[in-house]
C-alpha positions, -999 to +999 in steps of 0.1 A: +000+000+000+011+035-007+017+062+019-014+077+035-023+112+022-023+139+049-059+149+053-048+186+055-028+185+023-035+214-001-055+205-032-089+202-048-098+168-033-120+182-006-158+183-005-179+215-010-170+247+008-196+255+034-212+289+034-223+308+065-258+297+059-247+261+056-230+264+090-260+279+107-284+253+093-262+223+098-243+234+129-213+215+115-185+209+139-153+223+124-118+209+130-092+236+131-060+230+112-034+217+137-010+245+127-035+271+137-047+252+167-011+250+181-014+212+180+009+202+152+034+176+164+064+189+144+056+225+136+049+255+159+038+285+139+058+317+145+037+345+131+045+381+140+016+405+138+039+434+137+060+424+107+038+399+090+067+374+090+057+337+093+079+307+099+079+276+121+097+261+150+105+225+159+117+215+193+141+190+175+155+217+152+159+246+175+189+260+156+168+272+127+134+284+116+113+261+094+095+272+063+058+276+066+050+250+039+014+245+052+002+279+040-021+265+013-038+239+036-074+245+046-078+264+079-107+241+088-123+208+078-149+208+065-137+239+045-156+271+050-159+304+030-156+325+061-142+324+096-145+350+124-117+356+148-120+374+182-095+378+210-095+390+246-064+411+237-083+436+214-118+448+207-118+439+170-134+411+151-114+398+121-134+382+093-114+360+069-131+352+036-123+329+007-151+315-014-129+286-024-122+278+013-103+297+039-066+286+041-039+291+067-024+318+045-057+336+043-058+337+081-024+351+087-026+376+058-059+389+070-048+392+106-016+411+096-035+434+073-062+442+099-037+447+128-017+471+106-047+494+104-048+526+125-068+528+157-095+554+155-096+584+178-129+572+193-114+537+200-083+552+216-103+576+237-124+547+250-096+532+271-080+544+304-052+569+302-028+544+318-034+519+289-032+548+264+003+556+277+014+519+274+001+518+238+020+550+230+053+535+244+047+503+225+040+523+193+073+542+197+092+510+203+076+493+173+083+521+150+119+523+161+123+486+155+107+487+121+129+517+111+161+500+123+169+482+090+148+451+097+145+431+065+108+427+072+102+465+071+066+467+059+057+502+070+062+526+040+065+556+063+066+565+100+031+570+113+022+606+122+023+615+159-007+604+179-016+576+155-014+541+166-018+507+149-040+479+161-008+458+167+003+485+191-029+479+211-019+443+219+014+457+232+040+429+237+016+401+225+026+403+189+030+365+183+001+343+172-003+314+195-035+295+186-071+294+175-098+276+195-136+274+195-149+289+227-187+293+226-191+311+260-165+337+250-182+341+216-215+347+232-200+372+257-183+391+229-208+388+200-240+377+217-242+346+195-221+315+187-213+297+155-191+269+144-167+292+126-161+317+154-127+312+169-109+327+199-073+338+192-046+337+218-015+359+214+018+357+232+049+378+237 
């Protein structure tokens, strides 16, 4: 017999992509890709929200980063056209869309894009002054790091004074850790639950 095919392998061999309506009607239980769930036995995703850089780490190969070769794999099985990501570390809701089925790469690209957006004045004013000061210091540190010749320099220009990015809001927690389904948290945040709503954990 030949080698077994990895069920997460990228390709067109999967069944139909479930729409949001399909999920609500069927209440299908989704399995999160092990890379995104932080449960892969040989690959721990290193995704930096500040720079957009993604690579991997293996406990048995600690001397080097691994290539993120699982980018094209589906983010969930069954595949879905949309997933919703919320986190206790920020007030935003990230919606990742792909009519052909959301992939791991769709997830990290959308998160990086959205956390590179500016915080509005109303959002910034809604938090305590102590937290505002911490975000200001974080923003200054992040800008200094990005302007220091880093090869992953994605900012095209230094942000004007008093403007902060969403990634500054999460402060030192700039590394993606995992996604999980957590219905009580989804209800607390959004007042409803769904199979494709996932809680994101970040780490320093």
